[in-house]
C-alpha positions as CSV (number, residue, x, y, z in Angstrom):
1,M,182.1,-10.0,150.7
2,A,180.5,-9.0,154.0
3,A,181.8,-10.1,157.3
4,G,179.4,-13.2,157.2
5,G,180.7,-14.2,153.8
6,E,177.6,-13.1,152.0
7,P,178.0,-10.9,148.9
8,L,177.4,-7.2,149.4
9,P,174.7,-5.5,147.3
10,P,175.9,-3.4,144.4
11,I,176.8,0.1,145.4
12,R,176.5,2.9,142.8
13,F,178.8,6.0,142.9
14,H,175.8,8.1,143.8
15,D,175.1,5.9,146.8
16,L,178.7,6.7,148.1
17,R,177.8,10.3,147.7
18,H,174.8,9.9,149.9
19,G,176.8,7.9,152.4
20,A,179.5,10.5,152.6
21,A,176.9,13.3,153.1
22,T,175.1,11.3,155.8
23,L,178.4,10.5,157.7
24,A,179.5,14.2,157.5
25,L,176.2,15.2,159.0
26,L,176.5,12.6,161.7
27,G,180.0,14.0,162.3
28,N,178.6,17.5,163.0
29,V,180.0,19.0,159.8
30,N,178.3,22.3,159.1
31,M,175.3,21.9,156.7
32,K,176.7,24.7,154.4
33,V,180.0,22.8,154.1
34,I,178.2,19.6,153.2
35,S,176.0,21.4,150.7
36,E,179.0,23.1,149.0
37,T,180.9,19.7,148.9
38,L,177.9,18.1,147.2
39,G,177.5,21.1,144.8
40,H,173.9,21.9,145.9
41,A,172.7,25.4,145.0
42,R,171.0,25.8,148.4
43,H,172.0,24.3,151.7
44,S,168.2,24.1,152.5
45,F,168.0,21.4,149.9
46,T,170.8,19.5,151.6
47,A,169.1,19.9,155.0
48,D,165.8,18.8,153.6
49,T,167.4,15.7,152.0
50,Y,169.7,14.5,154.7
51,T,168.4,15.6,158.2
52,S,165.6,13.1,158.2
53,V,168.0,10.2,157.5
54,L,169.6,10.0,161.0
55,P,167.6,9.9,164.2
56,E,170.8,10.9,165.9
57,V,170.7,14.3,164.3
58,S,167.2,14.9,165.6
59,R,168.2,13.7,169.1
60,A,171.3,16.0,169.1
61,A,169.1,18.9,168.1
62,A,166.6,18.1,170.9
63,E,169.4,17.8,173.4
64,A,171.0,21.1,172.3
65,V,167.6,22.8,172.9
66,A,167.2,21.1,176.3
67,A,170.6,22.2,177.4
68,V,169.6,25.9,177.3
69,V,166.3,25.4,179.1
70,P,166.7,26.1,182.9
71,R,166.2,22.9,184.9
72,R,165.8,24.4,188.3
73,W,162.5,25.9,189.3
74,Q,162.7,29.5,190.2
75,P,159.7,31.2,191.9
76,R,158.0,34.0,190.1
77,P,158.4,37.4,191.9
78,S,154.9,37.1,193.3
79,E,155.7,33.7,194.8
80,A,159.1,34.6,196.3
81,T,159.2,34.7,200.1
82,N,161.1,38.0,200.3
83,V,158.6,39.9,198.2
84,I,155.7,41.8,199.7
85,S,152.6,42.4,197.6
86,F,151.0,45.8,197.6
87,A,148.1,44.5,199.6
88,D,150.5,43.2,202.3
89,H,152.3,46.5,202.3
90,R,149.1,48.4,202.8
91,N,148.0,46.1,205.6
92,R,151.4,46.3,207.4
93,R,151.5,50.1,207.0
94,G,148.4,50.3,209.2
95,Q,150.1,48.2,211.9
96,H,153.1,50.6,212.4
97,A,152.9,53.2,215.1
98,G,154.6,55.9,213.1
């Protein structure tokens, strides 16, 4: 019985297997470990089967990528205030007395 008193739908043993794999993925268990636990020949099959199940996994991947992207703007060398272009250097060279 569910918390509301309604009967639960029947659950096959194979459904438990999918549930365990999905929860392991959500728990950040390594994909190769999940694949070996399930007995899959290739962990790419496991990844193809289970990674689309949880939006949290996609979100975690996006956040991991965003974490390595620099967030502070840094001027390019040609835009930096302490860098003199060759044209500026030539112009200033003509202004010096020596």
